[in-house]
C-alpha positions as CSV (number, residue, x, y, z in Angstrom):
1,X,98.2,104.7,118.6
2,X,98.3,105.7,122.1
3,X,101.6,104.0,121.8
4,X,103.1,106.4,120.1
5,X,101.9,109.7,122.0
6,X,103.0,107.9,125.2
7,X,106.6,107.1,124.7
8,X,107.1,109.9,121.5
9,X,110.7,110.3,122.6
10,X,111.9,106.9,123.2
11,X,110.5,105.7,120.1
12,X,111.5,109.2,118.0
13,X,115.4,108.3,119.7
14,X,114.9,104.4,118.7
15,X,114.1,105.2,115.5
16,X,116.7,107.9,114.9
17,X,119.4,105.4,115.3
18,X,118.1,103.5,111.8
19,X,119.9,104.0,108.6
20,X,117.5,104.3,105.8
21,X,120.1,106.6,103.8
22,X,120.5,103.9,101.1
23,X,116.5,103.3,100.6
24,X,116.1,107.2,100.5
25,X,118.5,107.5,98.4
26,X,117.0,105.1,95.7
27,X,113.4,107.3,96.2
28,X,115.2,110.4,95.7
29,X,117.2,109.3,92.7
30,X,113.5,109.3,91.1
31,X,112.5,112.6,92.2
32,X,113.1,115.9,90.4
33,X,116.0,118.2,91.7
34,X,113.4,120.5,94.6
35,X,110.7,118.4,94.3
36,X,108.1,118.0,96.8
37,X,107.8,114.9,99.1
38,X,105.2,113.5,101.8
39,X,106.5,111.6,104.6
40,X,103.8,109.7,105.5
41,X,103.9,108.6,108.6
42,X,106.6,110.9,109.4
43,X,107.2,109.5,113.6
44,X,110.3,111.7,114.8
45,X,111.4,113.2,111.7
46,X,114.6,111.0,111.0
47,X,113.5,111.3,106.9
48,X,112.5,114.2,107.2
49,X,115.6,115.7,107.9
50,X,117.0,113.5,105.1
51,X,114.5,114.9,102.3
52,X,115.8,118.2,103.5
53,X,119.2,118.1,103.7
54,X,119.3,117.0,99.7
55,X,117.1,120.1,99.0
56,X,114.0,118.8,98.6
57,X,110.6,120.6,100.1
58,X,109.5,117.8,102.5
59,X,106.2,117.4,104.2
60,X,105.3,115.4,107.7
61,X,102.7,113.7,108.0
62,X,101.6,111.7,111.6
63,X,99.1,110.7,113.5
64,X,100.5,111.9,116.5
65,X,100.9,115.3,117.4
66,X,103.5,114.9,119.7
67,X,105.9,112.9,117.5
68,X,104.6,115.5,114.8
69,X,105.9,117.8,117.3
70,X,109.2,116.1,117.7
71,X,109.6,115.8,114.2
72,X,108.6,119.6,113.4
73,X,111.5,120.4,115.9
74,X,114.1,118.2,114.3
75,X,113.7,118.6,111.0
76,X,112.2,122.4,110.5
77,X,109.8,120.9,107.8
78,X,106.5,121.7,108.0
79,X,104.3,118.8,110.0
80,X,100.8,117.9,109.8
81,X,98.7,115.7,112.4
82,X,96.6,113.5,110.0
83,X,95.4,110.1,109.7
84,X,97.2,108.3,106.5
85,X,93.5,106.4,106.2
86,X,92.3,110.0,105.1
87,X,94.9,112.8,104.8
88,X,94.1,116.3,105.3
89,X,94.6,117.9,101.5
90,X,98.2,119.2,101.2
91,X,98.1,119.5,97.5
92,X,100.6,117.6,95.0
93,X,103.8,115.7,95.6
94,X,106.4,114.5,93.5
95,X,107.1,111.5,95.7
96,X,104.7,110.2,98.9
97,X,107.5,107.8,101.1
98,X,105.7,105.5,103.8
99,X,108.2,104.0,106.0
100,X,107.4,101.8,108.2
101,X,103.8,103.3,108.4
102,X,101.1,101.7,106.8
103,X,101.6,98.4,108.8
104,X,99.0,99.9,111.5
105,X,96.5,100.4,109.0
106,X,93.6,96.9,108.7
107,X,93.6,95.0,106.1
108,X,89.9,95.6,105.2
109,X,91.3,99.2,104.6
110,X,94.7,99.1,103.0
111,X,93.6,99.7,99.3
112,X,91.5,102.8,100.3
113,X,94.6,104.1,101.7
114,X,96.8,103.4,99.2
115,X,94.3,105.3,96.9
116,X,94.3,107.7,99.0
117,X,98.1,108.5,99.3
118,X,98.0,107.7,95.5
119,X,95.7,110.5,94.9
120,X,98.3,113.4,96.1
121,X,101.1,112.4,94.1
122,X,101.8,114.2,90.7
123,X,101.2,111.8,87.3
124,X,104.3,109.8,87.4
125,X,105.0,110.9,90.9
126,X,107.0,108.6,93.0
127,X,105.5,106.1,96.2
128,X,107.8,104.1,98.9
129,X,106.9,101.8,101.1
130,X,107.9,99.4,103.4
131,X,105.8,96.7,105.3
132,X,106.6,93.7,107.8
133,X,106.6,90.5,105.7
134,X,104.8,87.9,106.9
135,X,101.4,86.4,106.9
136,X,98.4,87.1,109.3
137,X,98.5,90.2,111.7
138,X,100.5,89.9,114.8
139,X,101.1,92.6,118.3
140,X,104.4,93.0,119.7
141,X,105.3,93.5,123.5
142,X,103.8,97.0,123.6
143,X,100.5,95.6,122.2
144,X,101.1,97.6,118.8
145,X,99.2,95.5,116.3
146,X,100.8,95.2,112.5
147,X,99.9,93.7,109.3
148,X,101.7,91.5,107.7
149,X,101.8,91.0,103.8
150,X,103.8,88.5,100.8
151,X,105.4,90.5,98.1
152,X,103.3,89.4,95.9
153,X,100.3,90.1,98.0
154,X,101.5,93.7,98.9
155,X,102.3,94.2,94.7
156,X,98.7,93.2,94.3
157,X,97.4,96.2,96.5
158,X,99.5,99.1,94.9
159,X,98.5,97.4,91.4
160,X,94.9,98.1,92.5
161,X,95.7,101.5,93.7
162,X,96.7,102.3,90.4
163,X,100.8,102.1,90.5
164,X,102.7,100.8,88.3
165,X,105.0,98.7,91.0
166,X,108.8,99.4,90.3
167,X,110.1,97.1,92.7
168,X,109.7,95.2,95.0
169,X,112.3,93.3,98.5
170,X,111.7,90.8,100.4
171,X,113.8,91.2,103.9
172,X,113.7,88.0,105.8
173,X,112.9,87.9,109.7
174,X,115.6,88.7,112.1
175,X,116.4,87.3,115.7
176,X,117.2,89.4,118.8
177,X,120.5,87.7,119.7
178,X,119.5,88.9,123.7
179,X,116.1,87.3,123.7
180,X,115.9,85.0,120.5
181,X,112.5,86.7,120.2
182,X,111.6,86.1,115.9
183,X,110.8,89.4,114.4
184,X,108.8,89.8,110.9
185,X,111.0,90.8,107.9
186,X,110.2,93.6,106.2
187,X,108.6,94.5,102.2
188,X,110.2,97.2,100.7
189,X,108.7,99.1,97.2
190,X,109.2,101.6,95.0
191,X,106.1,102.6,92.4
192,X,104.9,104.9,90.1
193,X,101.4,106.8,90.0
194,X,100.1,106.2,86.7
């Protein structure tokens, strides 16, 4: 995770430009008013800010102390430094949001990580996740490593961790028009804790 510490300001600025409002609207529509949300892998706090503006009690969790500080400063929310694979005790949440944060978890640890996040949800709590779509593992030009999944495979992991899958959406790969580089697509999912 050295990349995120060394590039925290650049990464936070770049990801702040990504529009997640449609996915956030789908997620928050399933939460109680004023509900408690964990942004698991909150990065620079882009989504924490949106949760806070919607009147939700949002808490961020990120492995990078540098990104956690940026998220805390930008959102005004509580942000804890910790590992998604063994999250610190933070109580129960009505929703857990894992936008592009589980993609660095080794495939052999994804089920235990999903189970740990499920255990932080209240009964019938809502879980959103997005992971890179494809087969195998890839590294990008920054040296970051990503685990890829297919829609059926991701749904199976969610079910194995105790979730009832509400919706899975796959998005196709994208091509950078300036370089011709093809990036994997994404899988977004909504689920409930059983």
